[in-house]
Structures are given as structure tokens and as C-alpha cells.
C-alpha positions in Angstrom: -8.0 -9.8 -12.1 -8.0 -8.2 -15.5 -4.6 -9.7 -16.3 -5.9 -13.2 -15.3 -9.0 -12.8 -17.5 -6.8 -11.7 -20.5 -4.5 -14.7 -20.0 -7.5 -17.1 -19.7 -9.1 -15.6 -22.9 -5.8 -15.9 -24.8 -5.4 -19.6 -23.7 -9.0 -20.4 -24.8 -8.4 -18.7 -28.2 -5.2 -20.7 -28.8 -6.8 -24.0 -27.8 -9.9 -23.3 -30.0 -7.6 -22.5 -32.9 -5.6 -25.7 -32.6 -8.8 -27.9 -32.4 -8.9 -31.1 -34.4 -10.4 -30.9 -37.9 -11.6 -33.8 -40.1 -10.6 -33.7 -43.7 -12.4 -36.1 -46.1 -11.2 -37.3 -49.5 -9.1 -40.0 -51.2 -5.9 -41.4 -49.7 -3.1 -40.7 -52.1 0.6 -40.5 -52.2 2.2 -37.1 -52.8 4.2 -38.2 -55.8 1.1 -39.3 -57.8 -1.0 -36.5 -56.5 1.4 -33.9 -57.7 1.4 -35.4 -61.2 -2.2 -36.7 -61.6 -4.2 -35.1 -58.8 -6.1 -32.6 -60.9 -7.2 -35.2 -63.4 -10.9 -36.3 -63.2 -11.4 -39.6 -61.4 -7.8 -39.8 -60.2 -8.7 -40.3 -56.5 -11.1 -43.2 -57.1 -8.7 -44.9 -59.5 -5.6 -44.6 -57.2 -4.8 -48.1 -55.9 -3.5 -49.7 -52.8 -0.7 -51.2 -54.9 0.5 -47.8 -56.0 0.3 -46.5 -52.4 2.7 -49.3 -51.5 5.3 -48.7 -54.3 8.7 -47.6 -52.8 8.7 -44.3 -54.7 5.2 -43.5 -53.5 5.9 -44.6 -49.9 9.0 -42.4 -49.9 7.0 -39.3 -51.1 4.6 -39.4 -48.2 0.8 -39.5 -48.1 -2.0 -37.0 -48.3 -5.8 -36.6 -48.7 -7.1 -35.4 -52.0 -10.3 -33.5 -51.3 -13.3 -33.2 -53.6 -12.1 -29.7 -54.6 -8.7 -31.1 -55.6 -6.7 -29.8 -52.7 -3.8 -32.0 -51.5 -3.5 -32.0 -47.7 -0.1 -33.5 -46.8 0.4 -35.7 -43.7 3.1 -35.0 -41.1 5.8 -37.7 -40.5 3.8 -39.4 -37.8 0.8 -39.4 -40.1 2.8 -41.0 -42.9 3.7 -43.9 -40.5 0.0 -44.3 -39.5 -0.9 -44.3 -43.2 1.6 -47.1 -44.0 -0.1 -49.3 -41.3 -3.6 -48.3 -42.4 -2.8 -49.2 -46.1 -1.2 -52.5 -45.1 -4.5 -53.5 -43.3 -6.8 -52.4 -46.2 -8.9 -54.9 -48.1 -9.9 -52.3 -50.7 -7.9 -52.1 -53.8 -9.2 -48.8 -55.2 -11.6 -46.0 -54.3 -10.0 -45.5 -50.8 -12.0 -42.7 -49.3 -10.9 -41.6 -45.8 -11.6 -39.2 -43.0 -8.5 -37.9 -41.5 -8.7 -36.1 -38.1 -5.9 -33.8 -36.9 -4.7 -30.3 -36.7 -4.6 -28.5 -40.1 -2.0 -25.9 -40.9 -2.3 -24.6 -44.4 -1.9 -27.5 -46.8 -0.7 -29.9 -44.1 -2.3 -31.9 -41.3 -0.8 -33.3 -38.1 -2.7 -36.7 -38.2 -4.4 -38.1 -35.1 -6.6 -40.6 -36.8 -7.3 -42.2 -40.3 -10.6 -44.0 -40.9 -12.4 -45.3 -44.0 -15.4 -43.2 -45.0 
């Protein structure tokens, strides 16, 4: 019985650790964020047009948080971001909520929504 309880506790701990988290900030591409991300107002000024430039698409996407952290998307998240950007009517100031599993400075994306 003790062994069963230990296994149950371990399973609960692992599932709680891997719970979805929501990260809020500006949708950016990783190329621009690495060069300009720390500059004041960068996130709000970053445009849909830039997000669709070949070099930017190739670099992948991320969320730039209010405290200037860049949380990178996984491959599946990058594909979701491409579709999300294509459907956007906003040209700038693209604030998003991204839900997924965060691991350090990366996120396995489940959902991207406008804030």
C-alpha cells in the first residue's frame, strides 16, 4: 500500500509540474527580439509585416514579456503563430496570451490568443 501511495504522489507531482501556464506579452519574432527586444516600446511597435518577413519567419516566434524576457515557441507553436499572424487584422501592438508548458525560456504552445 505504501508503494502505491508513493507512486500516486509522484504521478500527481509530475502532472502538477507540467501544468499549463499562460504567458502574456507581445508577439515577436526571435531575430528582432534578440536585436531590439530590450529597447523601450519595441513590443508595441513591432508589426505584422515584420512578423511575416522571411528572415523573421525563419527565426521563429516568441512572447516578449513586460519584464523583457523572451519566451521562445516550440516548432508546433511556430506553426500556430504563422496561422495566427496571417489572420490578424492588427498591424502593430500585438499583445497575446500564450498557453502551454513553460520550460526555462521556452514554451510548448497549446493556444495563442489576443489579449
